[in-house]
Wavefront OBJ file of the C-alpha trace (Angstrom):
o trace
v -0.090 0.070 0.191
v 1.219 3.408 -0.803
v -0.135 6.689 0.685
v 0.495 9.940 -1.143
v -0.592 13.882 -0.559
v -3.235 12.661 1.630
v -4.151 13.035 5.871
v -5.916 10.128 7.299
v -6.050 7.924 10.343
v -4.861 3.981 9.729
v -6.370 1.353 11.910
v -4.434 -1.708 13.595
v -4.078 -4.948 11.652
v -1.755 -6.669 9.299
v -0.396 -4.748 6.509
v 1.313 -7.544 3.919
v 3.711 -6.314 1.288
v 4.631 -3.255 3.729
v 3.116 0.280 3.780
v 4.803 3.412 2.073
v 3.865 6.739 3.332
v 5.484 9.853 0.852
v 5.163 12.647 -1.034
v 3.191 14.961 2.026
v 0.866 12.733 3.388
v 0.226 12.950 6.945
v -0.751 9.876 8.671
v -2.108 9.197 12.491
v -1.799 5.270 13.699
v -4.734 4.762 15.857
v -4.089 2.737 18.957
v -2.972 -0.767 18.894
v -0.600 -3.226 16.985
v 0.392 -3.032 13.489
v 1.859 -5.934 11.930
v 4.108 -5.656 8.638
v 4.526 -8.876 7.285
v 6.775 -9.708 4.260
v 7.212 -5.803 3.661
v 8.877 -2.502 4.984
v 7.122 0.700 6.712
v 8.911 3.266 4.376
v 7.894 7.166 5.468
v 9.831 9.852 3.382
v 9.267 12.620 1.029
v 8.072 15.191 3.607
v 5.244 12.907 5.121
v 4.558 12.796 8.687
v 3.787 9.744 11.035
v 2.166 10.113 14.531
v 0.585 7.654 16.835
v 0.372 7.361 20.525
v 0.029 3.629 21.937
v 1.180 1.899 18.998
v 3.383 -1.347 18.375
v 4.883 -1.850 15.582
v 5.744 -5.779 14.776
v 7.592 -6.895 11.870
v 7.686 -10.291 10.444
v 8.859 -12.274 7.478
v 12.317 -12.292 5.458
v 11.393 -8.624 3.480
v 10.056 -6.847 6.544
v 12.197 -3.846 7.808
v 11.523 -0.111 8.597
v 13.265 2.903 6.884
v 12.136 6.691 8.087
v 14.087 8.474 5.641
v 15.382 12.102 5.958
v 12.805 14.017 4.790
v 10.093 12.412 7.366
v 8.348 13.395 10.692
v 8.035 10.694 12.873
v 6.350 11.115 16.488
v 5.576 7.543 18.096
v 4.717 6.040 21.318
v 4.442 2.544 22.625
v 1.133 0.868 24.114
v 0.832 0.827 27.894
v -0.997 -2.214 28.307
v -1.207 -5.600 26.217
v 1.049 -8.129 24.848
v 3.521 -4.955 23.170
v 3.239 -2.869 26.263
v 6.510 -0.891 26.389
v 7.248 -1.778 22.904
v 7.250 0.290 20.169
v 8.997 -1.803 17.200
v 9.485 -5.528 17.339
v 11.185 -7.711 15.002
v 10.134 -11.884 14.927
v 12.743 -13.270 16.933
v 13.115 -16.255 13.906
v 14.194 -13.327 11.250
v 17.117 -13.535 8.875
v 19.992 -11.309 10.782
v 20.293 -9.156 7.546
v 17.342 -6.995 8.128
v 17.962 -3.213 8.474
v 15.931 -0.886 10.363
v 16.926 2.831 9.504
v 16.489 5.708 10.973
v 17.774 8.645 8.812
v 14.875 11.238 9.661
v 15.527 14.857 10.575
v 12.258 15.075 12.458
v 12.073 11.687 14.218
v 11.491 13.746 17.592
v 9.730 11.022 19.729
v 10.694 7.308 19.471
v 9.293 6.354 22.959
v 9.595 2.987 23.976
v 11.476 -0.384 23.542
v 12.875 -1.083 19.966
v 13.350 -4.941 20.068
v 15.246 -6.123 16.978
v 17.229 -8.732 18.301
v 18.618 -10.355 14.995
v 18.076 -6.826 13.080
v 20.562 -4.076 12.336
v 19.914 -0.716 13.692
v 20.974 1.845 11.386
v 20.940 5.747 12.673
v 21.576 8.598 10.188
v 20.220 11.963 9.008
v 21.701 15.399 10.907
v 19.243 16.082 13.484
v 18.962 14.405 16.997
v 16.960 11.234 16.924
v 14.280 10.849 19.852
v 15.392 13.649 21.819
v 11.732 14.366 22.936
v 11.208 10.930 24.414
v 11.099 10.185 27.884
v 12.922 7.188 27.221
v 14.002 5.071 24.498
v 15.830 1.506 25.040
v 17.386 -0.287 21.596
v 18.003 -4.222 21.747
v 19.789 -4.962 18.045
v 22.291 -7.429 16.914
v 24.209 -4.353 15.565
v 23.824 -0.756 15.869
v 25.494 1.561 12.914
v 25.631 5.224 12.390
v 26.461 7.179 9.466
v 26.245 11.108 8.382
v 26.890 12.450 12.317
v 23.634 11.484 13.409
v 22.718 12.010 17.402
v 20.757 9.142 18.568
v 19.261 10.341 22.060
v 18.562 7.680 24.477
v 16.892 9.140 27.430
v 15.996 7.242 30.611
v 13.442 9.387 32.253
v 11.197 6.391 32.845
v 8.862 8.217 35.361
v 8.111 10.897 33.390
v 5.868 8.873 31.018
v 3.132 5.983 31.442
v 4.573 3.887 29.084
v 5.799 0.727 30.891
v 9.620 -0.565 30.570
v 9.473 -3.966 29.834
v 11.158 -6.802 31.877
v 14.852 -7.156 31.745
v 15.688 -3.696 30.211
v 16.110 -0.083 31.271
v 15.942 0.311 35.054
v 14.446 -3.256 35.267
v 17.714 -4.706 34.034
v 20.868 -6.051 36.329
v 23.424 -4.119 33.700
v 23.624 -1.475 31.159
v 25.685 -2.620 28.420
v 26.966 -2.035 24.882
v 28.270 -5.251 23.516
v 29.887 -6.323 20.025
l 1 2 3 4 5 6 7 8 9 10 11 12 13 14 15 16 17 18 19 20 21 22 23 24 25 26 27 28 29 30 31 32 33 34 35 36 37 38 39 40 41 42 43 44 45 46 47 48 49 50 51 52 53 54 55 56 57 58 59 60 61 62 63 64 65 66 67 68 69 70 71 72 73 74 75 76 77 78 79 80 81 82 83 84 85 86 87 88 89 90 91 92 93 94 95 96 97 98 99 100 101 102 103 104 105 106 107 108 109 110 111 112 113 114 115 116 117 118 119 120 121 122 123 124 125 126 127 128 129 130 131 132 133 134 135 136 137 138 139 140 141 142 143 144 145 146 147 148 149 150 151 152 153 154 155 156 157 158 159 160 161 162 163 164 165 166 167 168 169 170 171 172 173 174 175 176 177 178 179
């Protein structure tokens, strides 16, 4: 599905083959879980993607995420349910080659946990990423940076009602960056 030059809300559900939001589209995700099966979620071309209480679940060999340079992103994870506190989740059986790219110069809020333990988290762009989030936690196989990005990983957990999943953040026994 490709959405261009329109303003609308989307409902939770399964998006087979992915979703492209481009060319000035203004999309609001209503609360719930969005499953991207065998396709990417792509936002670019001056498009805006917002949503509160949303979980993005990626499954299938071709699934991934790309928030391009000219996108505006403001997303926060659910406060209850099976994805409480998880903003982005990649199927644990996924190939290790899948890329989750955030190169947006307008990704101001990414509130919650980005859980892609077999994926590649890629950060680019020229403006800070996630600086308006109370917290952002990233669990990824690899983390890559290019183009002098500033990835802000706030840890003000008490400033939000979005819960922190067990085993990460203040609920973890240790903080680490491993290779």
